[in-house]
C-alpha positions in Angstrom: -20.2 3.2 -8.4 -20.5 -0.2 -10.1 -19.5 0.0 -13.7 -21.8 -1.6 -16.2 -20.2 -4.5 -18.2 -20.4 -5.5 -21.8 -19.6 -8.9 -23.2 -17.2 -8.8 -26.1 -16.8 -11.4 -28.9 -13.6 -10.9 -30.8 -12.2 -12.8 -33.8 -8.7 -12.2 -35.3 -6.3 -14.0 -37.6 -4.0 -16.5 -35.8 -0.9 -14.6 -36.9 -2.1 -11.5 -35.0 -2.8 -13.4 -31.8 0.4 -12.6 -29.9 0.6 -8.9 -30.8 -3.1 -8.5 -30.0 -2.8 -10.1 -26.6 0.2 -7.9 -25.8 -1.7 -4.8 -26.8 -4.8 -5.8 -24.8 -2.6 -6.5 -21.8 -1.2 -3.0 -22.1 -4.7 -1.6 -22.4 -5.7 -3.4 -19.2 -9.5 -3.2 -19.7 -10.6 -6.7 -20.8 -11.2 -9.7 -18.7 -11.0 -12.8 -20.9 -13.4 -15.6 -20.1 -12.3 -19.2 -19.9 -14.0 -21.3 -22.6 -14.8 -24.9 -23.1 -12.4 -26.8 -25.4 -10.0 -23.9 -25.3 -6.3 -24.3 -26.2 -4.3 -25.9 -23.4 -1.0 -24.1 -23.1 1.6 -25.1 -20.6 4.8 -23.1 -21.0 7.2 -24.9 -18.7 10.0 -22.6 -19.7 8.2 -19.6 -18.2 7.2 -21.5 -15.1 10.8 -22.6 -14.6 12.1 -19.0 -15.1 9.6 -17.7 -12.5 10.8 -20.3 -10.0 14.5 -19.6 -10.7 14.1 -15.8 -10.4 12.2 -16.2 -7.1 15.0 -18.4 -5.8 17.6 -15.9 -7.0 15.9 -13.0 -5.2 15.7 -15.0 -2.0 19.4 -15.9 -2.3 20.4 -12.2 -2.7 18.2 -11.0 0.1 20.9 -11.2 2.9 23.4 -9.3 0.6 21.1 -6.3 -0.3 22.2 -2.8 0.4 20.4 -1.2 3.3 17.2 0.2 2.0 16.9 4.0 1.8 14.5 5.7 4.2 12.7 7.2 1.3 11.5 4.6 -1.1 12.4 5.3 -4.7 9.7 4.8 -7.3 10.7 2.2 -9.9 9.4 3.4 -13.3 10.1 1.6 -16.6 9.4 2.5 -20.1 6.9 0.2 -21.8 9.3 -0.7 -24.6 12.0 -1.6 -22.0 9.5 -3.7 -20.1 8.5 -5.9 -23.0 12.1 -6.2 -24.2 13.4 -9.1 -22.1 17.2 -9.0 -22.0 19.1 -12.3 -22.0 21.7 -10.9 -19.6 19.1 -11.2 -16.8 18.8 -14.9 -17.5 22.6 -15.2 -17.4 22.6 -13.2 -14.2 20.2 -15.6 -12.6 22.2 -18.6 -13.7 25.3 -17.1 -12.2 23.6 -16.5 -8.9 22.2 -20.0 -8.7 25.6 -21.5 -9.7 27.4 -19.5 -7.0 24.8 -20.5 -4.4 25.2 -24.2 -5.5 28.9 -23.9 -5.0 28.5 -22.3 -1.6 26.0 -25.0 -0.5 28.4 -27.7 -1.7 31.3 -26.2 0.3 29.1 -25.7 3.4 28.2 -29.4 3.1 31.9 -30.3 2.8 32.7 -28.1 5.9 29.9 -29.8 7.8 31.3 -33.2 6.8 34.8 -32.2 7.8 33.6 -31.0 11.2 31.9 -34.2 11.8 35.1 -36.0 10.9 37.0 -33.8 13.3 34.8 -35.0 16.2 36.1 -38.5 15.5 39.8 -37.5 15.9 39.5 -34.9 18.7 39.7 -37.5 21.6 43.0 -38.8 20.2 44.7 -35.5 19.4 47.1 -35.8 22.4 48.3 -39.3 21.5 51.7 -39.6 19.7 50.8 -42.9 17.9 50.3 -42.9 14.2 47.0 -44.4 13.5 48.3 -47.2 11.3 50.5 -48.3 14.3 47.3 -49.4 16.0 46.9 -52.6 13.9 46.6 -56.0 15.5 49.7 -58.2 15.0 50.3 -61.9 15.2 51.0 -61.7 18.9 49.3 -58.5 20.1 45.9 -57.1 20.1 45.0 -53.3 20.2 41.9 -51.7 21.8 41.0 -48.1 21.1 38.0 -46.4 22.7 36.6 -44.3 25.6 36.0 -45.0 29.3 34.7 -43.1 32.3 37.6 -41.5 34.2 36.4 -43.0 37.6 36.1 -46.5 36.2 39.6 -46.4 34.5 41.3 -46.5 37.9 39.4 -49.6 38.8 40.1 -51.2 35.4 43.8 -50.6 35.8 43.8 -52.3 39.2 41.9 -55.3 37.8 44.6 -55.9 35.1 47.8 -54.9 37.0 49.0 -58.5 37.0 48.7 -58.8 33.2 51.3 -57.8 30.6 49.6 -54.8 29.0 50.7 -51.4 27.7 48.2 -48.5 27.7 47.9 -44.8 27.4 44.9 -42.9 28.8 44.1 -39.2 28.2 41.2 -37.3 29.9 39.2 -35.6 27.2 36.3 -34.3 29.3 35.5 -34.0 33.0 34.0 -37.5 33.0 35.4 -39.4 30.0 38.9 -40.3 28.7 40.4 -41.9 25.6 42.3 -45.2 26.0 44.7 -47.0 23.7 45.7 -50.4 25.1 48.1 -53.1 23.8 47.9 -56.7 25.1 49.3 -60.1 24.2 46.9 -62.5 22.6 47.2 -64.8 25.6 45.7 -62.1 27.8 43.1 -60.8 25.3 40.1 -62.8 26.7 40.7 -61.5 30.2 41.4 -57.9 29.1 38.4 -57.9 26.9 36.2 -59.1 29.7 37.4 -56.4 32.1 37.0 -53.7 29.4 33.4 -54.7 28.9 32.8 -54.9 32.7 34.0 -51.3 33.1 31.8 -50.1 30.2 34.6 -49.5 27.8 33.3 -48.3 24.4 35.4 -49.6 21.5 36.0 -47.2 18.7 37.5 -48.2 15.4 39.9 -45.6 14.0 41.0 -45.3 10.4 44.4 -46.8 9.8 46.4 -44.0 8.2 50.1 -43.0 8.4 49.4 -39.9 10.5 48.8 -39.0 14.1 45.3 -37.8 15.1 46.8 -34.3 15.6 48.1 -34.3 12.0 44.7 -35.3 10.7 43.1 -32.5 12.7 45.5 -30.0 11.4 44.8 -31.1 7.8 41.0 -30.8 8.5 41.4 -27.3 9.9 43.4 -26.3 6.9 40.8 -27.7 4.5 38.0 -25.9 6.5 39.9 -22.6 6.4 40.4 -22.9 2.6 36.7 -23.7 2.1 35.6 -20.8 4.3 37.9 -18.4 2.4 36.3 -19.6 -0.9 32.8 -19.1 0.5 33.8 -15.6 1.7 35.0 -14.8 -1.8 31.8 -16.1 -3.4 29.7 -14.1 -0.9 31.6 -11.0 -2.0 30.4 -11.7 -5.5 26.9 -11.9 -4.1 27.3 -8.4 -2.7 28.2 -7.2 -6.2 25.4 -9.1 -7.8 22.9 -7.7 -5.3 23.5 -4.3 -6.8 21.8 -5.6 -9.9 18.7 -6.7 -8.0 16.5 -4.2 -9.7 17.2 -5.9 -13.0 16.2 -9.3 -11.5 13.0 -7.8 -10.1 12.2 -6.3 -13.5 12.8 -9.7 -15.0 10.4 -11.3 -12.4 7.7 -8.9 -13.4 8.3 -9.5 -17.1 8.1 -13.3 -16.6 4.8 -13.0 -14.6 3.4 -10.7 -17.3 4.4 -13.2 -20.0 2.8 -16.0 -18.1 -0.4 -13.9 -17.9 -0.3 -13.8 -21.7 0.3 -17.5 -22.0 -2.6 -18.3 -19.8 -5.0 -16.0 -21.7 -8.0 -18.2 -22.7 -9.1 -18.5 -26.3 -10.4 -20.9 -29.0 -8.5 -21.3 -32.2 -8.2 -23.0 -35.5 -5.3 -23.0 -37.9 -6.4 -19.7 -39.3 -8.4 -17.8 -36.7 -8.6 -17.1 -33.0 -11.7 -16.4 -31.0 -11.7 -14.4 -27.7 -14.6 -13.8 -25.3 -14.5 -11.5 -22.4 -15.9 -8.7 -20.2 -15.3 -5.0 -20.9 -16.5 -2.0 -18.8 -19.1 -0.2 -20.9 -17.1 3.0 -20.9 -14.0 1.2 -22.2 -15.5 -0.5 -25.3 -14.2 2.2 -27.7 -10.8 1.9 -26.1 -10.7 -1.8 -26.7 -11.8 -1.6 -30.3 -9.2 1.2 -30.9 -6.5 -1.1 -29.5 -7.6 -4.0 -31.7 -7.7 -1.8 -34.8 -4.1 -0.6 -34.2 -2.8 -4.2 -34.2 -4.7 -5.5 -37.2 -7.3 -4.4 -39.8 -8.6 -8.0 -40.1 -10.9 -8.5 -37.1 -14.5 -8.8 -36.1 -15.6 -7.4 -32.7 -19.0 -7.3 -31.2 -20.0 -5.8 -27.8 -23.3 -7.1 -26.4 -25.4 -7.0 -23.2 -25.0 -9.9 -20.8 -27.2 -12.8 -21.7 -29.5 -14.6 -19.4 -27.4 -16.8 -17.1 -24.3 -14.7 -17.5 -22.6 -13.4 -14.3 -20.5 -10.3 -15.2 -17.6 -9.4 -12.9 -17.7 -6.3 -10.8 -15.6 -3.2 -11.3 -16.0 -0.4 -8.9 -15.0 3.2 -9.7 -15.2 5.8 -6.9 -13.5 9.1 -6.1 -10.2 9.4 -4.3 -11.9 9.9 -0.9 -14.2 6.8 -1.1 -11.8 4.5 -2.9 -9.6 3.6 0.1 -12.7 2.4 2.0 -13.4 -0.2 -0.7 -10.9 -2.5 1.2 -13.4 -2.6 4.1 -16.2 -3.8 1.8 -13.9 -6.2 0.0 -13.2 -8.0 3.2 -16.9 -8.7 3.5 -18.0 -9.5 -0.1 -17.6 -8.1 -3.6 -20.8 -6.4 -4.8 -22.6 -8.2 -7.6 -23.7 -6.6 -10.8 -27.1 -4.9 -10.4 -26.5 -4.2 -6.7 -25.9 -0.7 -5.2 -22.2 0.0 -4.5 -22.2 0.3 -0.7 -18.9 2.2 -0.6 -20.0 5.8 -1.0 -22.5 5.6 1.9 -20.5 3.1 4.0 -17.3 5.2 3.8 -19.1 8.2 5.4 -20.4 6.2 8.3 -17.2 4.3 8.8 -15.4 7.6 8.9 -17.8 9.1 11.5 -18.0 6.0 13.8 -14.2 5.4 13.7 -13.7 9.0 14.8 -16.1 8.6 17.7 -14.4 5.5 18.9 -11.0 7.2 19.0 -12.2 10.7 19.9 -9.0 12.5 20.7 -7.4 15.5 18.9 -3.8 14.3 19.6 -4.5 10.8 18.5 -6.1 12.0 15.3 -3.2 14.2 14.5 -0.8 11.3 14.9 -2.9 9.0 12.8 -3.2 11.4 9.9 0.3 12.7 9.9 2.0 9.3 10.3 -0.2 7.7 7.6 0.3 10.5 5.1 4.0 10.6 5.8 4.3 6.8 5.4 2.5 6.9 2.1 4.6 9.7 0.9 7.9 8.2 2.0 7.5 4.4 1.6 5.0 4.6 -1.3 3.1 1.3 -0.5 0.7 -0.1 -3.0 -2.5 -2.1 -3.0 -4.3 -2.9 0.2 -1.6 -1.5 2.4 -1.9 1.9 0.8 -5.7 1.9 1.0 -5.6 0.9 4.7 -3.1 3.7 5.5 -5.4 6.1 3.6 -8.3 5.0 5.7 -6.3 5.7 8.9 -5.3 9.1 7.5 -8.9 10.1 6.7 -10.3 8.7 9.9 -7.6 10.6 11.8 -9.4 13.8 10.6 -12.7 12.4 12.0 -10.9 11.6 15.2 -9.7 15.2 15.5 -13.2 16.5 15.0 -14.7 14.2 17.6 -11.8 15.0 19.9 -12.9 18.6 19.7 -16.4 17.5 20.5 -15.2 15.5 23.5 -12.7 18.2 24.6 -9.7 15.8 24.6 -6.2 16.0 23.4 -3.9 13.2 24.6 -6.4 12.7 27.4 -6.1 16.3 28.7 -9.2 18.5 28.8 -7.8 21.8 27.6 -11.2 23.3 26.6 -14.8 22.7 27.4 -16.2 19.8 25.4 -18.4 21.0 22.6 -20.7 17.9 22.9 -19.9 15.7 25.8 -17.1 14.6 28.1 -17.0 10.8 27.9 -15.6 10.1 31.4 -17.9 12.6 33.1 -21.1 12.0 31.1 -21.2 8.4 29.9 -25.0 8.3 29.8 -25.1 11.2 27.5 -22.5 9.6 25.3 -24.6 6.4 25.3 -27.6 8.3 24.0 -25.5 9.9 21.3 -24.1 6.5 20.3 -27.7 5.1 20.0 -28.8 8.1 18.0 -25.9 7.5 15.6 -26.9 3.8 15.4 -30.5 4.6 14.6 -29.4 7.0 11.8 -27.0 4.5 10.5 -29.6 1.8 10.3 -32.1 4.2 8.7 -29.5 5.0 6.1 -29.2 1.3 5.3 -33.0 1.1 4.9 -33.1 4.1 2.6 -30.2 2.7 0.6 -32.2 -0.5 0.1 -35.3 1.6 -0.8 -33.3 3.5 -3.4 -32.2 0.2 -5.0 -35.8 -1.1 -5.1 -37.0 2.1 -6.7 -34.2 2.0 -9.2 -35.2 -1.5 -10.2 -38.9 -0.5 -10.6 -40.1 -1.8 -7.2 -41.3 1.4 -5.6 -44.2 -0.3 -3.8 -41.8 -2.8 -2.2 -39.7 0.2 -1.1 -42.7 1.8 0.6 -44.0 -1.4 2.2 -40.7 -2.9 3.4 -38.3 0.0 3.9 -40.1 3.3 4.4 -42.5 1.6 6.8 -39.6 0.8 9.2 -38.0 4.2 8.6 -41.2 5.8 9.7 -41.4 3.6 12.9 -37.7 4.3 13.8 -38.0 8.0 13.3 -41.3 8.0 15.2 -39.6 6.2 18.2 -36.8 8.7 18.1 -39.2 11.7 18.1 -40.6 10.4 21.4 -37.5 11.8 23.1 -37.6 15.1 21.2 -40.0 18.1 21.6 -42.0 17.0 18.6 -45.8 17.2 18.5 -47.3 13.9 19.7 -49.5 13.6 16.6 -46.4 13.5 14.4 -45.0 10.7 16.5 -48.3 8.7 16.4 -48.6 9.4 12.7 -45.2 8.1 11.8 -45.4 5.0 14.0 -49.0 4.3 13.0 -48.2 4.6 9.3 -45.3 2.1 9.7 -47.3 -0.4 11.9 -50.4 -0.4 9.6 -48.3 -0.7 6.5 -46.4 -3.7 7.9 -49.5 -5.4 9.2 -51.2 -5.1 5.8 -48.3 -5.8 3.5 -45.7 -8.0 5.2 -47.6 -11.1 4.3 -48.5 -10.1 0.7 -46.4 -12.9 -0.8 -48.4 -15.5 1.0 -51.2 -17.3 -1.0 -53.9 -17.6 1.6 -55.6 -15.2 4.0 -54.2 -16.9 7.1 -50.7 -16.6 5.8 -51.2 -12.9 4.9 -52.5 -12.1 8.4 -49.8 -14.0 10.3 -47.2 -12.6 7.9 -48.1 -9.1 9.0 -47.8 -9.9 12.7 -44.5 -11.8 12.2 -43.2 -8.8 10.2 -44.1 -6.4 13.0 -42.1 -8.7 15.4 -39.0 -7.5 13.5 -39.0 -4.5 15.8 -37.1 -6.6 18.3 -34.3 -7.1 15.8 -34.1 -3.4 15.0 -33.9 -2.6 18.8 -31.2 -5.2 19.2 -29.3 -3.7 16.3 -29.5 -0.2 17.7 -28.3 -1.4 21.1 -25.2 -2.8 19.4 -24.0 0.7 18.9 -23.4 1.0 22.6 -20.0 -0.4 21.7 -19.2 3.2 20.5 -19.6 4.3 24.1 -17.4 1.4 25.3 -14.6 2.2 23.0 -14.8 6.0 23.4 -14.8 5.5 27.2 -11.9 3.0 27.2 -9.7 5.3 25.0 -10.4 8.3 27.3 -9.9 6.3 30.5 -6.6 4.8 29.5 -5.3 8.2 28.3 -6.4 9.7 31.6 -4.7 7.0 33.6 -1.4 7.3 31.7 -1.4 11.1 32.3 -2.1 10.5 36.0 0.7 7.9 36.3 3.2 10.2 34.4 2.2 13.1 36.7 2.7 11.1 39.9 6.4 10.5 39.2 7.3 14.0 37.9 8.7 15.2 41.2 12.3 15.5 40.2 14.5 15.7 37.1 14.7 11.9 37.0 11.0 11.7 37.7 10.4 14.0 34.7 12.4 11.6 32.5 10.5 8.5 33.7 7.2 10.5 33.4 7.9 11.2 29.8 8.7 7.5 29.2 5.4 6.5 30.8 3.6 9.1 28.8 5.1 8.0 25.4 4.7 4.3 26.1 1.2 4.6 27.5 -0.2 6.7 24.7 1.5 4.6 22.1 -0.2 1.6 23.6 -3.5 3.4 23.8 -3.3 4.5 20.1 -2.4 1.0 18.9 -5.1 -0.7 20.9 -7.6 2.0 20.0 -6.9 1.6 16.3 -7.2 -2.2 16.4 -10.5 -2.0 18.4 -12.0 0.7 16.3 -11.0 -1.0 13.1 -12.6 -4.3 14.2 -15.8 -2.9 15.9 -16.5 -0.3 13.3 -16.2 -2.9 10.6 -18.5 -5.2 12.6 -21.2 -2.4 12.7 -20.9 -2.0 8.9 -21.0 -5.7 8.2 -23.8 -6.8 10.5 -26.0 -3.8 11.4 -25.6 -1.7 8.2 -25.0 -4.2 5.3 -27.6 -6.5 6.8 -30.3 -4.0 5.7 -29.5 -3.8 2.0 -26.3 -5.5 0.9 -25.8 -9.1 -0.1 -22.5 -9.2 -2.2 -21.8 -12.4 -4.0 -20.0 -10.9 -6.9 -16.5 -11.4 -8.1 -13.9 -8.8 -8.9 -13.1 -7.6 -12.4 -9.5 -8.9 -13.0 -8.4 -7.8 -16.5 -5.6 -9.0 -18.6 -2.8 -6.7 -17.4 0.9 -6.3 -16.6 1.8 -8.1 -13.4 3.8 -5.6 -11.4 5.1 -6.8 -8.1 8.4 -4.8 -8.0 7.9 -2.3 -10.7 5.9 0.7 -9.4 4.7 1.9 -12.8 5.2 1.2 -16.5 5.0 4.4 -18.6 5.0 5.2 -22.3 
């Protein structure tokens, strides 16, 4: 049911603004409207706090305790929720500081490891690095050369007065330190270049490369120990994660208050918004508890206003609202499609799955997951949809005589594998009834809006034709069939062009309107997908049972048969759920909604507490 909206105009003293907004947020039944020339508030402090708390939670994520199998409900007293404790801000600062220190040390370790790579090729040399300086009479070369070319290089300079030391560092490369007199430097340098020697300049320090490497390893070890100690602090801080999560919800809720639109002067504040008609007294009561100096006025939407949409349905229909929301939000004045759509979605989904065993698994798993993990929002609604459609799947499984692909009893209605043509007829009958329901829903909306003749001319005419066509295949008197079809055809011919201004337009409008029968037949044929999905589910289940049975000739065969059985049926359930979810939705969106539903509304999003981590705020 779509709740009727009232527009509210509210004026209060400026000094009562903050307390009033907080009270309205707690009430959660007013959607404030953005106004022209409203106050521009940009609270950078809150924005920064939200960013910092998000970073802190991300930092602590690897250090969290293993989540319990049964999710605990996080409930907070309202007074505790609005009381923002400074310790949480200090906690976040501590987390960010520790993380900064860890990142700094990790960068230092990375830098030291890069430095280590410079000295590794020289670790086996006994020279101190400052001994590798050029002198007045000698020249020093340090670098790397291929092992195979080093031998050739040595042969090329054997007549020269040089001293060198060469160490193989890899299978193909080696490190070379070479001392030569300045008189021979030009020849030696030429030979080095000829044999692809790569000169490397080493820091000149009073240590050997091995001593430098030992110092680097010592520094890295100390830094790693410090990081380990800081990470242990994170483990302790992660135990206070719930406090940080509460702080996050508090900051987002405060931001919601800061972004509340209003107009103001030095003395007074003006609010404008939407309130569900049945919550007007609640809003006025909330305002009166905050201040006795106010003026409030609830009025009907004016011409040009577009009220938001709030939907209220019972517990069985509410989960199916998520199906409609993925298509479009209903507009004010439209019929809420959810009560009717939910029934048909439930029926068709069950037909597509059609197995007692699969239905039991769907319902039990979904109900248990909701009970144990306590999801919220769209996830909870979707699981509820699967839980409810699991019951429909069980019912259709009884009709099809199927439990995990086994036929343990005689089908009440039809066996999909053995009687596909019968199942096709049943699918088309369901499709026809589904479409007729859409036409009747549209007719109800027209009658409700005082357009009864439009309902008769445009909706009941087609209902009569479709029922008449269906009666052709049933033992119904022929005059009833002719009467229904004739009524519909004549009505369409005479009235489909009634909006046209000239006689020619009215005549051709009737003929064109009657041509719409092709569209209805095409829509009904679309329901053959019910047969396709029912049959595919049944065939895959049958094949998996057959494969499992073929290997069960021994104890080992029984083991592998059970594995095939479990994997096969798990796959079939997963694919069946995905296919049924998509194709059932498609039938609702195109064939069903296309007959009466337009959407185009926007959701009612009231000023309220923003709870991402807190499950519930209580008095």
